[in-house]
C-alpha positions as CSV (number, residue, x, y, z in Angstrom):
1,M,5.2,-8.5,2.7
2,E,5.5,-4.5,4.2
3,N,1.9,-4.1,3.8
4,L,0.9,-7.1,6.0
5,Y,3.1,-5.7,8.9
6,K,1.0,-2.1,8.8
7,T,-2.5,-3.9,10.0
8,I,-1.1,-3.7,13.4
9,L,-0.7,0.1,13.8
10,H,2.6,0.3,15.8
11,S,0.6,2.1,19.2
12,K,-1.5,-0.9,19.6
13,R,1.4,-3.6,19.5
14,A,1.5,-5.8,22.3
15,N,4.9,-7.3,22.6
16,I,8.8,-5.8,23.6
17,Y,11.4,-8.3,24.1
18,Y,14.6,-8.9,25.7
19,L,16.3,-12.1,24.8
20,E,19.3,-13.5,26.3
21,H,21.5,-16.8,25.2
22,C,19.8,-17.5,22.1
23,R,19.9,-17.0,18.3
24,I,18.0,-15.0,16.3
25,L,17.3,-16.6,12.7
26,V,13.8,-16.6,9.8
27,N,12.7,-20.2,9.7
28,G,10.5,-21.0,7.3
29,G,9.3,-17.7,6.5
30,R,9.0,-16.8,10.3
31,V,11.4,-14.9,12.6
32,E,12.1,-17.0,15.3
33,Y,14.5,-17.2,18.3
34,V,16.5,-20.6,18.9
35,T,17.7,-21.9,22.7
36,D,19.9,-24.8,22.8
37,Q,19.2,-27.2,25.8
38,G,22.2,-30.0,25.8
39,K,22.0,-31.7,22.1
40,E,18.4,-30.1,21.7
41,S,17.3,-27.0,19.8
42,F,14.0,-25.3,20.7
43,Y,12.5,-22.7,18.3
44,W,10.2,-19.8,19.6
45,N,8.0,-17.9,17.3
46,I,8.5,-14.0,17.8
47,P,5.0,-12.5,16.4
48,I,7.1,-9.6,14.8
49,A,3.8,-7.7,12.9
50,N,2.7,-7.3,17.1
51,T,6.3,-6.1,18.4
52,T,7.5,-2.3,19.1
53,C,11.3,-3.1,20.3
54,L,13.5,-6.2,20.7
55,L,16.2,-6.0,23.4
56,L,19.1,-8.0,22.6
57,G,21.0,-9.4,25.4
58,S,24.2,-11.2,26.7
59,G,25.2,-14.3,24.4
60,T,22.7,-13.7,21.3
61,S,23.6,-13.5,17.7
62,I,21.0,-12.5,15.0
63,T,21.2,-13.4,11.1
64,Q,20.7,-10.5,8.3
65,A,17.9,-11.9,7.4
66,A,16.3,-12.0,10.4
67,V,17.4,-8.1,10.7
68,R,15.7,-7.7,7.3
69,E,12.2,-9.0,8.6
70,L,12.1,-6.8,11.9
71,A,12.9,-3.6,9.7
72,A,10.3,-4.4,7.4
73,A,7.8,-4.7,10.0
74,G,9.1,-1.6,11.8
75,V,10.9,-3.2,15.3
76,M,12.9,-1.5,16.8
77,M,16.3,-3.4,17.7
78,G,19.0,-2.6,20.6
79,F,21.4,-4.2,22.3
80,C,22.4,-4.3,25.6
81,G,23.5,-6.2,28.4
82,G,22.8,-8.8,31.0
83,N,19.2,-8.5,32.6
84,G,18.6,-5.1,29.5
85,T,21.6,-3.2,30.7
86,P,23.5,-1.2,29.8
87,L,22.6,-0.5,26.1
88,F,24.9,-0.3,23.5
89,A,25.4,-0.6,20.2
90,A,26.8,-0.3,16.7
91,T,24.9,3.5,16.0
92,E,25.5,6.7,17.5
93,I,22.1,7.0,19.2
94,E,22.3,3.5,20.3
95,W,19.3,2.4,18.6
96,L,18.8,0.5,15.1
97,S,16.3,2.2,13.2
98,P,14.1,0.1,10.7
99,Q,15.3,1.4,8.0
100,S,12.5,3.0,5.6
101,E,11.9,5.8,2.7
102,Y,8.3,6.2,3.9
103,R,8.4,7.6,7.6
104,P,6.1,10.7,8.2
105,T,7.2,14.0,7.5
106,E,4.3,16.0,9.2
107,Y,5.3,15.8,12.4
108,L,9.3,16.3,11.8
109,Q,8.2,19.8,10.2
110,Q,6.0,21.1,12.9
111,W,8.8,20.0,15.3
112,C,11.8,21.5,13.0
113,S,9.9,24.8,12.3
114,K,9.8,25.8,16.0
115,W,12.8,23.8,17.7
116,F,15.2,26.2,17.3
117,D,13.1,28.3,19.3
118,D,14.2,28.7,23.1
119,A,10.7,30.2,24.0
120,W,9.2,26.8,22.2
121,R,11.3,24.4,23.6
122,F,11.3,25.5,27.3
123,Q,7.7,25.5,26.8
124,A,7.4,21.8,25.2
125,A,9.8,20.5,28.2
126,L,7.0,22.3,30.6
127,S,4.3,20.2,28.9
128,L,6.2,16.8,28.9
129,Q,6.8,17.7,33.1
130,N,3.2,18.3,33.8
131,K,2.2,15.3,31.8
132,R,4.4,13.4,33.7
133,L,3.0,14.6,36.9
134,N,-0.8,13.7,35.3
135,Y,0.0,10.0,34.5
136,I,1.5,10.0,38.1
137,E,-2.1,10.3,39.0
138,K,-3.3,8.8,37.1
139,F,-1.6,5.2,37.5
140,W,0.5,5.3,40.8
141,A,-3.4,4.3,42.2
142,K,-3.8,1.6,40.3
143,H,-0.7,-0.5,41.4
144,D,-0.7,-3.0,44.5
145,W,1.0,-1.1,46.7
146,Q,0.1,1.0,50.1
147,V,0.1,4.3,48.5
148,D,-1.5,7.7,49.7
149,M,-3.0,9.5,46.8
150,S,-3.8,12.2,48.8
151,Q,0.4,12.8,50.0
152,V,1.0,12.2,45.5
153,L,-1.6,14.7,44.7
154,A,-1.0,17.1,46.9
155,L,3.2,16.2,45.9
156,C,2.2,16.5,42.1
157,Q,0.1,20.0,42.4
158,A,3.3,21.5,44.9
159,F,5.7,21.0,41.4
160,R,3.2,22.1,39.2
161,N,3.5,25.5,40.6
162,E,7.1,25.0,41.0
163,F,7.7,23.9,37.2
164,K,4.8,26.9,36.4
165,Q,7.6,29.6,38.1
166,A,10.6,28.1,36.7
167,K,12.6,30.6,34.1
168,T,14.9,28.6,32.5
169,L,15.7,24.9,31.1
170,T,17.9,24.5,34.2
171,S,15.4,25.0,37.0
172,L,13.3,23.3,35.3
173,L,15.6,20.5,35.9
174,T,16.5,21.0,39.4
175,A,13.0,21.3,39.8
176,E,12.7,17.7,38.1
177,G,15.4,16.3,40.4
178,R,13.5,17.6,43.3
179,M,10.6,16.0,42.5
180,S,12.8,12.4,41.8
181,K,14.0,12.7,45.4
182,S,10.1,13.2,47.0
183,L,8.9,10.6,44.7
184,Y,11.6,8.1,45.7
185,S,10.6,8.5,49.5
186,Q,7.1,8.5,48.6
187,A,7.6,5.0,46.8
188,I,9.2,3.5,49.2
189,R,6.4,4.2,52.1
190,A,4.1,3.0,50.0
191,S,5.8,-0.4,49.4
192,R,7.5,-0.5,52.9
193,Y,10.8,-1.1,51.1
194,W,13.2,-0.7,54.5
195,Q,15.9,-3.1,53.7
196,V,18.7,0.1,52.5
197,N,18.9,3.5,52.9
198,F,17.7,4.0,49.2
199,V,20.0,6.6,47.4
200,R,19.4,6.8,43.3
201,E,22.8,4.5,42.2
202,H,22.9,2.8,38.9
203,G,24.7,-0.4,37.9
204,K,24.9,-4.2,38.9
205,N,26.3,-3.8,42.5
206,S,23.6,-1.3,43.3
207,D,20.1,-2.6,45.6
208,K,17.2,-4.6,43.9
209,A,15.1,-1.2,43.6
210,N,18.2,0.3,42.1
211,Q,18.7,-2.7,39.6
212,F,15.1,-2.6,38.5
213,L,14.6,1.2,37.7
214,D,17.6,0.8,35.5
215,H,16.1,-2.8,34.0
216,G,12.7,-0.7,33.3
217,N,14.0,2.2,32.4
218,Y,15.6,0.8,29.4
219,L,12.5,-0.9,28.1
220,A,10.7,2.9,28.6
221,Y,14.1,3.5,25.8
222,G,13.2,1.5,23.8
223,L,9.3,2.1,23.8
224,A,10.2,5.9,23.4
225,A,12.9,5.0,20.6
226,S,9.8,3.1,19.0
227,A,7.4,6.2,19.2
228,C,10.4,8.4,17.7
229,W,10.5,6.5,14.5
230,V,6.7,6.3,14.4
231,L,6.4,10.0,14.3
232,G,9.8,10.8,11.7
233,L,11.5,12.2,14.5
234,P,15.6,11.9,14.9
235,H,16.4,11.7,18.9
236,G,18.4,14.8,18.7
237,L,15.8,17.3,18.4
238,A,15.5,16.9,22.6
239,V,13.7,19.8,24.4
240,L,15.1,19.0,28.0
241,H,17.7,16.7,27.7
242,G,19.6,17.6,24.4
243,K,22.6,19.7,26.1
244,T,24.0,16.5,28.1
245,R,22.5,13.5,26.1
246,R,23.2,12.5,22.3
247,G,20.0,10.9,22.1
248,G,18.0,13.2,24.4
249,L,14.3,13.0,22.5
250,V,14.3,9.3,23.6
251,F,14.9,10.5,27.4
252,D,12.8,13.4,27.2
253,I,9.7,10.6,25.5
254,A,10.7,7.9,28.3
255,D,10.6,10.7,31.4
256,L,6.1,10.7,30.7
257,I,6.2,7.1,32.0
258,K,9.4,6.3,34.4
259,D,7.7,7.6,37.2
260,A,4.3,6.6,36.7
261,V,5.3,2.8,35.9
262,I,8.6,1.8,36.4
263,L,8.9,3.3,40.0
264,P,6.3,1.8,41.3
265,L,7.2,-1.6,39.7
266,A,10.5,-1.4,40.6
267,F,10.0,-1.0,44.7
268,I,7.0,-3.3,44.5
269,S,9.0,-5.8,43.3
270,A,12.6,-5.3,45.1
271,Q,10.4,-5.9,47.9
272,N,8.4,-8.6,47.2
273,G,10.9,-10.0,46.1
274,V,10.7,-11.6,42.3
275,S,13.2,-12.0,39.5
276,S,14.2,-9.7,36.6
277,S,12.1,-11.9,34.4
278,E,9.2,-11.4,36.3
279,F,9.7,-8.0,36.7
280,R,10.1,-7.7,33.2
281,I,7.0,-8.9,32.6
282,A,5.1,-6.7,34.9
283,C,6.5,-3.9,33.2
284,T,5.6,-5.3,29.5
285,D,1.9,-5.9,31.2
286,C,1.5,-3.0,32.3
287,F,2.9,-1.1,28.6
288,T,-0.1,-2.9,27.1
289,R,-2.8,-2.6,29.6
290,Y,-1.9,1.1,30.1
291,E,-1.4,1.6,26.4
292,V,1.8,3.2,27.1
293,L,3.0,3.9,23.7
294,D,-0.2,5.6,22.8
295,L,0.6,7.8,25.5
296,M,4.1,8.7,24.2
297,I,2.7,9.4,20.5
298,D,-0.2,11.5,21.5
299,S,2.0,13.5,23.8
300,I,4.0,14.3,21.2
301,K,1.8,14.8,18.3
302,E,0.2,17.3,20.4
303,I,3.5,19.3,21.7
304,A,4.6,19.2,17.6
305,A,1.7,21.1,17.1
306,S,1.4,23.6,19.6
307,K,2.5,26.9,19.9
308,V,4.5,29.4,22.3
């Protein structure tokens, strides 16, 4: 059975699911989720061989048989609240990784052979930030909004120069914070999101843009956790967020595409008044169209093989 699932590479899979108010079980050899409407039950197939990540929201239950099949297919699972946030699970790192004795060791050995070197970790963090800027330049023009790419390109170049001047992780994180604020300002102008004086906040009581940012970021964390699993890297071997987050490598990898994909979609969707499910569809569509998981995996492979 496991060999069948390997026919679709993880980086080429199309689906990331968020499910709520349903039961996940095995029916006739297939993993399905069941929704109830009155006295009727409706069964929907989950194409697990073409799925990277499954987020289980409010009112969900899952059988042991379903977990076994999902693990055999290499599907990452996470339990979360309504609309995909917040993320919580029984494990310390918040994700239920598929059990496998045959994960690759090559990238873990490369990573660990250099991870204890402060200079290598700093260069790896710097490389992630520069790749993050590359993806902003590549993808922002593809979104349906009125963005001034000349300003975006100038901003990206300015922060490349600032990152280059950083000497410590603290100074790099400080520059990253300033970059995020600048990107929010650009996104507000490009999407015409003038309803509120935007301040980045977390939680259900925040405005729509913040809610969508939270929601989309957790989808990105799901893909980042999947990338870690594919490469056999533990989440604790972070290069930028490691001192403050136990699962820091997931956050490091997700940063590659959060600003490039999630940030524009969050402001565009908030301005257009779309629903959470419509926003989620827009995110997953972009993940597939831009081959986001491929970008994550290739970026980490490149960094793992790099030297100071």
